[in-house]
ZATI-631499 format. One record per residue (C-alpha): x negated, z negated, y negated. Coordinates in nm, 2 decimals. Last residue first. Example, Ala and Ser with C-alpha at 12.3 -4.5 7.8 and 13.67 -1.06 7.14 Angstrom:
{{-1.37; -0.71; 0.11}}
{{-1.23; -0.78; 0.45}}
***
This chain:
{{5.10; 2.15; 1.59}}
{{5.19; 1.95; 1.28}}
{{4.83; 1.85; 1.21}}
{{4.72; 2.21; 1.18}}
{{4.99; 2.31; 0.94}}
{{4.76; 2.36; 0.65}}
{{4.51; 2.54; 0.87}}
{{4.16; 2.48; 0.72}}
{{4.12; 2.17; 0.94}}
{{4.16; 2.39; 1.24}}
{{3.86; 2.59; 1.16}}
{{3.66; 2.28; 1.06}}
{{3.74; 2.12; 1.40}}
{{3.65; 2.43; 1.59}}
{{3.32; 2.45; 1.41}}
{{3.25; 2.08; 1.47}}
{{3.34; 2.12; 1.84}}
{{3.11; 2.42; 1.86}}
{{2.82; 2.22; 1.71}}
{{2.89; 1.94; 1.96}}
{{2.88; 2.19; 2.25}}
{{2.55; 2.33; 2.12}}
{{2.39; 1.98; 2.10}}
{{2.52; 1.87; 2.44}}
{{2.38; 2.18; 2.61}}
{{2.04; 2.15; 2.44}}
{{2.02; 1.78; 2.54}}
{{2.12; 1.86; 2.90}}
{{1.90; 2.17; 2.94}}
{{1.59; 1.99; 2.80}}
{{1.65; 1.70; 3.04}}
{{1.73; 1.91; 3.35}}
{{1.43; 2.14; 3.32}}
{{1.12; 1.93; 3.37}}
{{1.33; 1.64; 3.52}}
{{1.40; 1.85; 3.83}}
{{1.04; 1.84; 3.95}}
{{1.09; 1.89; 4.33}}
{{1.38; 2.13; 4.38}}
{{1.40; 2.32; 4.05}}
{{1.02; 2.31; 4.00}}
{{0.96; 2.45; 4.34}}
{{1.23; 2.72; 4.29}}
{{1.06; 2.84; 3.97}}
{{1.29; 3.01; 3.71}}
{{1.39; 2.67; 3.59}}
{{1.04; 2.59; 3.48}}
{{1.08; 2.81; 3.18}}
{{1.34; 2.57; 3.04}}
{{1.09; 2.41; 2.80}}
{{1.05; 2.77; 2.66}}
{{1.41; 2.75; 2.53}}
{{1.42; 2.39; 2.40}}
{{1.11; 2.48; 2.20}}
{{0.75; 2.37; 2.25}}
{{0.44; 2.52; 2.09}}
{{0.20; 2.56; 2.39}}
{{0.36; 2.81; 2.45}}
{{0.50; 3.11; 2.27}}
{{0.80; 3.13; 2.03}}
{{1.02; 3.40; 2.16}}
{{0.96; 3.68; 2.40}}
{{0.88; 3.47; 2.71}}
{{1.22; 3.50; 2.87}}
{{1.29; 3.13; 2.80}}
{{1.17; 3.18; 2.44}}
{{1.41; 3.47; 2.39}}
{{1.70; 3.28; 2.54}}
{{1.61; 2.97; 2.34}}
{{1.61; 3.17; 2.02}}
{{1.95; 3.33; 2.11}}
{{2.10; 2.99; 2.19}}
{{1.98; 2.84; 1.86}}
{{2.11; 3.15; 1.68}}
{{2.45; 3.11; 1.84}}
{{2.48; 2.74; 1.77}}
{{2.40; 2.80; 1.40}}
{{2.65; 3.10; 1.40}}
{{2.93; 2.86; 1.49}}
{{2.85; 2.63; 1.19}}
{{2.78; 2.92; 0.96}}
{{3.12; 3.07; 1.03}}
{{3.30; 2.75; 0.97}}
{{3.12; 2.69; 0.65}}
{{3.19; 3.05; 0.55}}
{{3.56; 3.00; 0.59}}
{{3.54; 2.70; 0.35}}
{{3.34; 2.90; 0.11}}
{{3.61; 3.17; 0.09}}
{{3.76; 3.06; -0.24}}
{{3.42; 3.00; -0.39}}
{{3.35; 3.38; -0.34}}
{{3.62; 3.51; -0.57}}
{{3.53; 3.34; -0.89}}
{{3.16; 3.29; -0.92}}
{{3.02; 3.55; -0.67}}
{{3.27; 3.84; -0.71}}
{{3.38; 3.78; -1.07}}
{{3.02; 3.73; -1.19}}
{{2.92; 4.06; -1.01}}
{{3.20; 4.23; -1.20}}
{{3.12; 4.12; -1.55}}
{{3.38; 3.91; -1.73}}
{{3.56; 4.12; -1.99}}
{{3.86; 3.89; -2.04}}
{{4.09; 4.15; -1.88}}
{{3.86; 4.16; -1.57}}
{{3.90; 3.78; -1.54}}
{{4.27; 3.80; -1.58}}
{{4.29; 4.06; -1.30}}
{{4.09; 3.84; -1.08}}
{{4.31; 3.54; -1.16}}
{{4.62; 3.75; -1.07}}
{{4.51; 3.83; -0.72}}
{{4.41; 4.19; -0.63}}
{{4.05; 4.10; -0.55}}
{{4.15; 3.82; -0.32}}
{{4.26; 4.01; -0.01}}
{{3.98; 4.26; -0.01}}
{{3.75; 3.96; -0.09}}
{{3.86; 3.79; 0.23}}
{{3.81; 4.09; 0.45}}
{{3.47; 4.17; 0.30}}
{{3.35; 3.81; 0.34}}
{{3.45; 3.80; 0.71}}
{{3.30; 4.15; 0.78}}
{{2.97; 4.05; 0.62}}
{{2.96; 3.72; 0.81}}
{{3.01; 3.90; 1.14}}
{{2.73; 4.15; 1.04}}
{{2.46; 3.91; 0.93}}
{{2.31; 3.83; 1.28}}
{{2.05; 4.10; 1.32}}
{{1.86; 4.03; 1.00}}
{{1.88; 3.65; 1.05}}
{{1.76; 3.66; 1.41}}
{{1.47; 3.89; 1.33}}
{{1.37; 3.69; 1.02}}
{{1.37; 3.36; 1.22}}
{{1.18; 3.51; 1.51}}
{{0.92; 3.65; 1.27}}
{{0.87; 3.31; 1.12}}
{{0.81; 3.16; 1.46}}
{{0.56; 3.44; 1.53}}
{{0.38; 3.36; 1.22}}
{{0.34; 3.00; 1.34}}
{{0.24; 3.11; 1.69}}
{{-0.03; 3.35; 1.56}}
{{0.06; 3.71; 1.51}}
{{-0.06; 4.04; 1.65}}
{{0.12; 4.01; 1.98}}
{{0.44; 3.94; 1.80}}
{{0.49; 4.29; 1.66}}
{{0.55; 4.49; 1.97}}
{{0.67; 4.21; 2.20}}
{{0.90; 4.05; 1.94}}
{{1.05; 4.39; 1.85}}
{{1.11; 4.48; 2.21}}
{{1.26; 4.14; 2.29}}
{{1.48; 4.14; 1.98}}
{{1.61; 4.49; 2.08}}
{{1.67; 4.38; 2.44}}
{{1.86; 4.07; 2.32}}
{{2.07; 4.23; 2.06}}
{{2.18; 4.56; 2.21}}
{{2.24; 4.73; 1.87}}
{{2.61; 4.79; 1.79}}
{{2.62; 4.53; 1.52}}
{{2.33; 4.69; 1.33}}
{{2.49; 5.03; 1.35}}
{{2.84; 4.90; 1.27}}
{{2.70; 4.71; 0.97}}
{{2.53; 5.02; 0.84}}
{{2.86; 5.21; 0.87}}
{{3.03; 4.92; 0.69}}
{{2.78; 4.93; 0.40}}
{{2.82; 5.31; 0.35}}
{{3.20; 5.30; 0.37}}
{{3.22; 5.01; 0.13}}
{{2.98; 5.18; -0.12}}
{{3.18; 5.50; -0.08}}
{{3.51; 5.34; -0.19}}
{{3.53; 4.96; -0.20}}
{{3.38; 4.78; -0.51}}
{{3.50; 4.43; -0.42}}
{{3.49; 4.43; -0.04}}
{{3.17; 4.62; 0.00}}
{{2.98; 4.43; -0.26}}
{{3.09; 4.09; -0.13}}
{{3.03; 4.18; 0.23}}
{{2.68; 4.31; 0.16}}
{{2.58; 4.01; -0.05}}
{{2.77; 3.74; 0.15}}
{{2.64; 3.88; 0.49}}
{{2.28; 3.89; 0.37}}
{{2.30; 3.54; 0.25}}
{{2.47; 3.42; 0.56}}
{{2.22; 3.59; 0.80}}
{{1.93; 3.44; 0.61}}
{{2.08; 3.09; 0.61}}
{{2.18; 3.13; 0.98}}
{{1.82; 3.22; 1.07}}
{{1.69; 2.92; 0.87}}
{{1.92; 2.68; 1.06}}
{{1.85; 2.83; 1.41}}
{{1.47; 2.83; 1.36}}
{{1.47; 2.48; 1.23}}
{{1.70; 2.36; 1.51}}
{{1.47; 2.52; 1.78}}
{{1.15; 2.38; 1.62}}
{{1.29; 2.03; 1.58}}
{{1.43; 2.04; 1.93}}
{{1.09; 2.13; 2.07}}
{{0.93; 1.83; 1.89}}
{{1.17; 1.59; 2.06}}
{{1.17; 1.77; 2.39}}
{{0.79; 1.79; 2.39}}
{{0.74; 1.42; 2.32}}
{{1.00; 1.32; 2.58}}
{{0.84; 1.55; 2.84}}
{{0.50; 1.39; 2.80}}
{{0.23; 1.64; 2.90}}
{{0.05; 1.62; 3.23}}
{{0.00; 2.00; 3.26}}
{{0.28; 2.06; 3.51}}
{{0.52; 1.85; 3.30}}
{{0.56; 1.48; 3.26}}
{{0.84; 1.23; 3.31}}
{{1.14; 1.15; 3.09}}
{{1.06; 0.78; 3.02}}
{{0.69; 0.82; 3.10}}
{{0.51; 0.53; 3.25}}
{{0.37; 0.18; 3.17}}
{{0.05; 0.31; 3.01}}
{{-0.14; 0.03; 2.84}}
{{-0.10; -0.34; 2.82}}
{{-0.05; -0.62; 3.07}}
{{-0.07; -1.00; 3.06}}
{{-0.03; -1.19; 3.39}}
{{0.04; -1.56; 3.38}}
{{-0.10; -1.75; 3.68}}
{{-0.19; -2.07; 3.49}}
{{-0.55; -1.98; 3.48}}
{{-0.47; -1.66; 3.29}}
{{-0.49; -1.31; 3.43}}
{{-0.55; -1.01; 3.21}}
{{-0.45; -0.66; 3.33}}
{{-0.53; -0.34; 3.14}}
{{-0.40; 0.01; 3.22}}
{{-0.49; 0.37; 3.12}}
{{-0.77; 0.43; 3.37}}
{{-0.87; 0.09; 3.51}}
{{-0.93; -0.25; 3.36}}
{{-0.89; -0.58; 3.55}}
{{-0.96; -0.90; 3.36}}
{{-0.99; -1.25; 3.52}}
{{-0.99; -1.61; 3.40}}
{{-0.81; -1.59; 3.06}}
{{-0.75; -1.96; 2.95}}
{{-0.77; -1.94; 2.57}}
{{-0.44; -1.74; 2.53}}
{{-0.39; -1.62; 2.17}}
{{-0.50; -1.27; 2.25}}
{{-0.29; -1.25; 2.56}}
{{0.02; -1.37; 2.37}}
{{-0.06; -1.12; 2.08}}
{{-0.07; -0.83; 2.33}}
{{-0.39; -0.63; 2.32}}
{{-0.31; -0.28; 2.18}}
{{-0.62; -0.10; 2.31}}
{{-0.45; 0.09; 2.59}}
{{-0.14; 0.16; 2.39}}
{{-0.07; 0.50; 2.56}}
{{-0.25; 0.73; 2.31}}
{{-0.49; 0.45; 2.21}}
{{-0.83; 0.61; 2.28}}
{{-1.12; 0.38; 2.21}}
{{-1.12; 0.01; 2.15}}
{{-1.01; -0.32; 2.32}}
{{-1.09; -0.68; 2.23}}
{{-0.98; -0.99; 2.42}}
{{-1.07; -1.32; 2.26}}
{{-1.19; -1.62; 2.46}}
{{-1.46; -1.74; 2.21}}
{{-1.73; -1.59; 2.44}}
{{-1.57; -1.25; 2.42}}
{{-1.38; -1.06; 2.69}}
{{-1.42; -0.68; 2.64}}
{{-1.19; -0.38; 2.70}}
{{-1.32; -0.02; 2.67}}
{{-1.12; 0.30; 2.64}}
{{-1.11; 0.67; 2.76}}
{{-1.05; 0.64; 3.13}}
{{-1.09; 0.26; 3.15}}
{{-1.41; 0.06; 3.10}}
{{-1.48; -0.31; 3.13}}
{{-1.72; -0.54; 2.95}}
{{-1.78; -0.91; 3.03}}
{{-1.91; -1.20; 2.81}}
{{-1.93; -1.01; 2.49}}
{{-2.07; -1.21; 2.20}}
{{-1.87; -1.34; 1.91}}
{{-1.66; -1.23; 1.62}}
{{-1.69; -0.86; 1.71}}
{{-1.67; -0.58; 1.46}}
{{-1.51; -0.29; 1.63}}
{{-1.70; -0.04; 1.85}}
{{-1.61; 0.32; 1.76}}
{{-1.82; 0.48; 2.03}}
{{-1.51; 0.51; 2.27}}
{{-1.33; 0.71; 2.00}}
{{-1.19; 0.98; 2.23}}
{{-1.48; 1.22; 2.25}}
{{-1.75; 0.97; 2.36}}
{{-1.95; 1.23; 2.55}}
{{-2.25; 1.03; 2.67}}
{{-2.36; 0.72; 2.48}}
{{-2.23; 0.38; 2.37}}
{{-2.45; 0.09; 2.27}}
{{-2.31; -0.26; 2.21}}
{{-2.51; -0.54; 2.06}}
{{-2.44; -0.90; 2.17}}
{{-2.79; -1.05; 2.17}}
{{-2.81; -1.03; 2.55}}
{{-2.74; -0.65; 2.52}}
{{-2.42; -0.48; 2.61}}
{{-2.42; -0.12; 2.75}}
{{-2.16; 0.14; 2.72}}
{{-2.12; 0.47; 2.92}}
{{-1.92; 0.78; 2.83}}
{{-1.70; 1.06; 2.96}}
{{-1.47; 0.92; 3.22}}
{{-1.52; 0.57; 3.09}}
{{-1.81; 0.34; 3.17}}
{{-1.93; -0.02; 3.18}}
{{-2.25; -0.21; 3.15}}
{{-2.35; -0.57; 3.13}}
{{-2.65; -0.80; 3.05}}
{{-2.89; -0.55; 2.90}}
{{-3.22; -0.70; 2.79}}
{{-3.39; -0.52; 2.50}}
{{-3.73; -0.34; 2.49}}
{{-3.58; 0.00; 2.47}}
{{-3.20; -0.03; 2.42}}
{{-3.22; 0.11; 2.07}}
{{-3.36; 0.44; 2.21}}
{{-3.02; 0.52; 2.35}}
{{-3.03; 0.65; 2.71}}
{{-3.03; 1.03; 2.71}}
{{-2.97; 1.09; 3.08}}
{{-2.60; 1.04; 3.02}}
{{-2.58; 1.35; 2.79}}
{{-2.70; 1.56; 3.09}}
{{-3.00; 1.77; 3.01}}
{{-3.20; 1.60; 3.28}}
{{-2.99; 1.77; 3.55}}
{{-3.12; 1.63; 3.88}}
{{-2.81; 1.42; 3.94}}
{{-2.74; 1.06; 3.85}}
{{-2.96; 0.76; 3.85}}
{{-3.00; 0.72; 3.48}}
{{-3.15; 0.37; 3.44}}
{{-3.06; 0.07; 3.23}}
{{-3.29; -0.23; 3.20}}
{{-3.20; -0.59; 3.25}}
{{-3.46; -0.67; 3.52}}
{{-3.20; -0.66; 3.79}}
{{-3.12; -0.30; 3.70}}
{{-2.80; -0.17; 3.55}}
{{-2.72; 0.17; 3.70}}
{{-2.56; 0.48; 3.55}}
{{-2.33; 0.72; 3.74}}
{{-2.22; 1.08; 3.73}}
{{-1.91; 1.29; 3.80}}
{{-1.61; 1.14; 3.63}}
{{-1.81; 0.84; 3.51}}
{{-1.92; 0.55; 3.73}}
{{-2.10; 0.24; 3.62}}
{{-2.33; 0.06; 3.87}}
{{-2.44; -0.30; 3.88}}
{{-2.75; -0.51; 3.98}}
{{-2.98; -0.23; 4.11}}
{{-3.34; -0.32; 4.20}}
{{-3.34; -0.27; 4.58}}
{{-3.30; 0.10; 4.55}}
{{-3.43; 0.24; 4.22}}
{{-3.68; 0.48; 4.37}}
{{-3.43; 0.60; 4.62}}
{{-3.17; 0.70; 4.36}}
{{-3.35; 1.02; 4.25}}
{{-3.40; 1.13; 4.61}}
{{-3.05; 1.04; 4.71}}
{{-2.89; 1.27; 4.45}}
{{-2.52; 1.18; 4.41}}
{{-2.23; 1.37; 4.26}}
{{-2.28; 1.69; 4.46}}
{{-2.21; 1.50; 4.78}}
{{-1.85; 1.44; 4.70}}
{{-1.77; 1.13; 4.89}}
{{-2.02; 0.85; 4.95}}
{{-2.24; 0.62; 4.75}}
{{-2.46; 0.32; 4.84}}
{{-2.66; 0.12; 4.60}}
{{-2.91; -0.14; 4.71}}
{{-2.99; -0.45; 4.50}}
{{-3.00; -0.70; 4.79}}
{{-2.67; -0.84; 4.68}}
{{-2.50; -0.51; 4.77}}
{{-2.37; -0.24; 4.53}}
{{-2.10; -0.01; 4.67}}
{{-1.99; 0.33; 4.54}}
{{-1.70; 0.57; 4.57}}
{{-1.66; 0.95; 4.53}}
{{-1.42; 1.20; 4.39}}
{{-1.30; 1.06; 4.06}}
{{-1.44; 0.71; 4.10}}
{{-1.39; 0.41; 4.33}}
{{-1.61; 0.10; 4.28}}
{{-1.69; -0.20; 4.49}}
{{-1.95; -0.46; 4.36}}
{{-2.10; -0.76; 4.53}}
{{-2.10; -0.64; 4.89}}
{{-2.33; -0.84; 5.12}}
{{-2.45; -0.58; 5.37}}
{{-2.82; -0.61; 5.41}}
{{-2.79; -0.99; 5.37}}
{{-2.59; -1.00; 5.69}}
{{-2.48; -0.67; 5.83}}
{{-2.72; -0.43; 6.02}}
{{-2.43; -0.20; 6.11}}
{{-2.31; -0.18; 5.75}}
{{-2.67; -0.11; 5.63}}
{{-2.71; 0.18; 5.88}}
{{-2.37; 0.33; 5.80}}
{{-2.46; 0.32; 5.43}}
{{-2.79; 0.49; 5.49}}
{{-2.61; 0.76; 5.68}}
{{-2.35; 0.82; 5.41}}
{{-1.99; 0.73; 5.47}}
{{-1.71; 0.99; 5.52}}
{{-1.38; 0.86; 5.38}}
{{-1.41; 1.02; 5.04}}
{{-1.49; 1.34; 5.23}}
{{-1.37; 1.58; 4.96}}
{{-1.02; 1.61; 5.11}}
{{-0.99; 1.24; 5.16}}
{{-0.68; 1.18; 4.94}}
{{-0.53; 0.84; 5.02}}
{{-0.70; 0.59; 5.24}}
{{-1.04; 0.42; 5.27}}
{{-1.14; 0.10; 5.45}}
{{-1.48; -0.07; 5.45}}
{{-1.56; -0.35; 5.69}}
{{-1.77; -0.62; 5.53}}
{{-1.63; -0.89; 5.76}}
{{-1.42; -1.05; 5.48}}
{{-1.25; -0.72; 5.41}}
{{-1.35; -0.43; 5.18}}
{{-1.11; -0.18; 5.02}}
{{-1.13; 0.17; 4.89}}
{{-0.83; 0.37; 4.75}}
{{-0.80; 0.74; 4.69}}
{{-0.64; 0.98; 4.43}}
{{-0.81; 0.90; 4.10}}
{{-0.99; 0.60; 4.23}}
{{-0.86; 0.25; 4.31}}
{{-1.09; -0.03; 4.41}}
{{-1.03; -0.33; 4.63}}
{{-1.21; -0.65; 4.73}}
{{-1.13; -0.94; 4.96}}
{{-0.92; -0.79; 5.23}}
{{-0.82; -0.98; 5.55}}
{{-0.72; -0.69; 5.76}}
{{-0.37; -0.65; 5.92}}
{{-0.24; -0.41; 5.66}}
{{-0.56; -0.20; 5.68}}
{{-0.53; -0.15; 6.06}}
{{-0.17; -0.05; 6.00}}
{{-0.26; 0.24; 5.77}}
{{-0.12; 0.21; 5.41}}
{{0.14; 0.46; 5.30}}
{{0.16; 0.33; 4.95}}
{{-0.13; 0.56; 4.87}}
{{0.11; 0.86; 4.91}}
{{-0.03; 1.20; 5.01}}
{{0.19; 1.48; 5.14}}
{{0.37; 1.60; 4.83}}
{{0.07; 1.49; 4.62}}
{{-0.05; 1.17; 4.46}}
{{0.26; 0.96; 4.54}}
{{0.18; 0.61; 4.43}}
{{0.38; 0.61; 4.10}}
{{0.37; 0.24; 4.02}}
{{0.31; -0.04; 4.26}}
{{0.10; -0.13; 4.57}}
{{0.03; -0.46; 4.74}}
{{-0.22; -0.58; 5.01}}
{{-0.23; -0.93; 5.16}}
{{-0.56; -1.11; 5.18}}
{{-0.40; -1.45; 5.15}}
{{-0.54; -1.50; 4.80}}
{{-0.35; -1.18; 4.69}}
{{-0.49; -0.83; 4.69}}
{{-0.38; -0.56; 4.44}}
{{-0.31; -0.19; 4.40}}
{{-0.19; 0.00; 4.10}}
{{-0.05; 0.34; 4.03}}
{{-0.05; 0.62; 3.77}}
{{-0.41; 0.68; 3.66}}
{{-0.56; 0.46; 3.93}}
{{-0.54; 0.09; 3.93}}
{{-0.74; -0.21; 4.05}}
{{-0.65; -0.57; 4.12}}
{{-0.83; -0.86; 4.30}}
{{-0.77; -1.21; 4.42}}
{{-0.44; -1.27; 4.25}}
{{-0.25; -1.58; 4.36}}
{{0.04; -1.61; 4.60}}
{{0.31; -1.61; 4.33}}
{{0.14; -1.33; 4.13}}
{{0.13; -1.10; 4.44}}
{{0.48; -1.19; 4.54}}
{{0.61; -1.10; 4.19}}
{{0.49; -0.74; 4.23}}
{{0.29; -0.61; 3.93}}
{{0.50; -0.38; 3.72}}
{{0.22; -0.19; 3.55}}
{{0.32; 0.17; 3.64}}
{{0.69; 0.07; 3.62}}
{{0.84; 0.28; 3.34}}
{{0.95; 0.59; 3.53}}
{{1.06; 0.95; 3.49}}
{{0.88; 1.16; 3.75}}
{{0.51; 1.25; 3.71}}
{{0.44; 1.63; 3.74}}
{{0.08; 1.61; 3.62}}
{{-0.08; 1.29; 3.50}}
{{-0.43; 1.34; 3.64}}
{{-0.46; 1.69; 3.51}}
{{-0.43; 1.56; 3.16}}
{{-0.32; 1.78; 2.87}}
{{-0.34; 1.76; 2.49}}
{{-0.43; 2.07; 2.29}}
{{-0.09; 2.10; 2.13}}
{{-0.09; 1.74; 2.02}}
{{0.27; 1.63; 1.93}}
{{0.34; 1.30; 1.77}}
{{0.61; 1.09; 1.93}}
{{0.70; 0.87; 1.63}}
{{0.67; 1.12; 1.35}}
{{0.81; 1.39; 1.58}}
{{1.12; 1.17; 1.64}}
{{1.25; 1.18; 1.28}}
{{1.38; 1.54; 1.29}}
{{1.46; 1.55; 1.66}}
{{1.64; 1.21; 1.67}}
{{1.81; 1.26; 1.33}}
{{1.96; 1.59; 1.45}}
{{2.06; 1.44; 1.79}}
{{2.24; 1.15; 1.62}}
{{2.40; 1.39; 1.37}}
{{2.52; 1.61; 1.66}}
{{2.67; 1.31; 1.84}}
{{2.86; 1.19; 1.53}}
{{2.98; 1.54; 1.45}}
{{3.09; 1.62; 1.80}}
{{3.28; 1.29; 1.82}}
{{3.45; 1.37; 1.48}}
{{3.55; 1.71; 1.61}}
{{3.68; 1.57; 1.94}}
{{3.88; 1.29; 1.76}}
{{4.05; 1.52; 1.51}}
{{4.20; 1.33; 1.22}}
{{3.87; 1.34; 1.03}}
{{3.89; 1.72; 1.01}}
{{4.24; 1.72; 0.85}}
{{4.13; 1.47; 0.58}}
{{3.81; 1.66; 0.51}}
{{4.00; 1.99; 0.48}}
{{4.27; 1.83; 0.26}}
{{4.01; 1.68; 0.04}}
{{3.84; 2.01; 0.00}}
{{4.16; 2.20; -0.08}}
{{4.30; 1.93; -0.32}}
{{4.60; 1.76; -0.16}}
{{4.43; 1.43; -0.12}}
{{4.44; 1.35; -0.48}}
{{4.81; 1.42; -0.52}}
{{4.90; 1.20; -0.23}}
{{4.68; 0.92; -0.37}}
{{4.87; 0.94; -0.70}}
{{5.21; 0.94; -0.52}}
{{5.10; 0.63; -0.34}}
{{4.99; 0.65; 0.02}}
{{5.13; 0.48; 0.34}}
{{4.87; 0.50; 0.61}}
{{4.93; 0.74; 0.90}}
{{4.90; 0.60; 1.25}}
{{4.82; 0.85; 1.52}}
{{4.68; 0.58; 1.76}}
{{4.37; 0.78; 1.85}}
{{4.27; 0.97; 1.54}}
{{4.45; 0.79; 1.26}}
{{4.40; 0.44; 1.41}}
{{4.03; 0.51; 1.47}}
{{3.98; 0.64; 1.11}}
{{4.15; 0.33; 0.96}}
{{3.92; 0.11; 1.17}}
{{3.62; 0.31; 1.07}}
{{3.73; 0.28; 0.70}}
{{3.74; -0.10; 0.71}}
{{4.09; -0.23; 0.64}}
{{4.19; -0.36; 0.30}}
{{4.36; -0.69; 0.32}}
{{4.73; -0.69; 0.22}}
{{4.78; -0.92; -0.08}}
{{4.98; -0.67; -0.29}}
{{5.10; -0.83; -0.60}}
***
């Protein structure tokens, strides 16, 4: 009785490949393994490089086929505020020193955060570089030494106020974000009750301050503010909510007023009729919408709520405070719950369970795509955009999402093209090899003509002429057909050569004597004997078709943008600025594409060697 414990198959494979140990087989097992298919599989598994290539390729294949269901592609999605971001995952990584010293105030732009501790010290984190020359982390010395009490982060500039009421601005000041209005300068000079700042806000291109006397002061892009309209509300404003280019004011009497520009057709000017006669206790805004909370707990949203901002969930209690991000709202309820709604592309509304269960939330800071909730014990809860693992492109699109979905397109095009080329090659090669004579001459002359065409130029011309009349999906089908029709010649020659060798074999003669029809002999008797060679050919042709599609897309004659492929994702590599400054936009697609094609070639080489009966002896 054999008591030897059976080894796990991966252990056996490792010993065969790397330790060159051959297991002792019984006579029956030896006979079983000598079948052609078993012999090929056995020989293939003895090759470490081939197995490595197979494992890596399968991993990439699963990644690009399953990944699009996780990283869903939206062809219309782009965000100018998230362009050319490097790979990172630290946009909400609050400095430990800030938490240790106690958080006084926090604000964040689209990609960065700023905060003040209880000592008045200033902190920055995340991707702070706005442009090549502007970095909000480069804080002027006079600001570093100031005792700051309030801070607000805009799209590309930061505003802060110290204990003396001094206002500081840094970052992008191209649109006069650092130039204060005359009425603001007058109030700052007067000081005292005239300059008691209760609210500080930084918007897209302008900033705002509300003082305890009910006056609102704005500066920055002058087109965003109409002083004449605002003047009649001065002295009565309790809070202001900024959108991308307009602002809504909450008055001290609980009403809401449109204090924006002269354009009365603005969607923000149409204050909901339901607010008439009701007292508003809080307002907030996103980039495209405004929300108001009444004293009885009702929430009204108006403007251009295009990202689900108007889909207010059922609330278990009244809202105490309401905050707005770029496309989402977050509210603190009377019962201590935190509720977020609106766009959830980056998890902005996925409140962590720990934050939801915490009953000691003291402060909430909401900006753009980030949410911060501070508990009384100093614990900070965060949710929203943490960063992009592979960075973003020039239109603010996630590179990981585009690489995953682009890989699916490239592999699909390559696979279908190979199938088309293989079918055509089998048909033409089988007919030419078996029947010979004039049919063989005709087919081979056609093959020579097709094989002699300058492949890339011909495909470019055909794609340019026909492709302009097609939508992206139809153009993708066209590329598949073009690649398949132009790639069948090598398969045809391979099949023809094998059939020429097989047609004189005894089993073919026997089949003819039995009266079996000729096409049956070719495709059911001869062809199965060359399947192994076809598998090798298809494997190598798969990589070739992927490379060809990528070449055409890179040159602009393949699948057009915005549909991603590994080829057109490399378009940035023809721009010296992208190569030098935004390396992730072409390195990551190039690396995964290169690894994929190398692995396919390793598999093809392994299969080719596995068909050699003496492969293991060499």
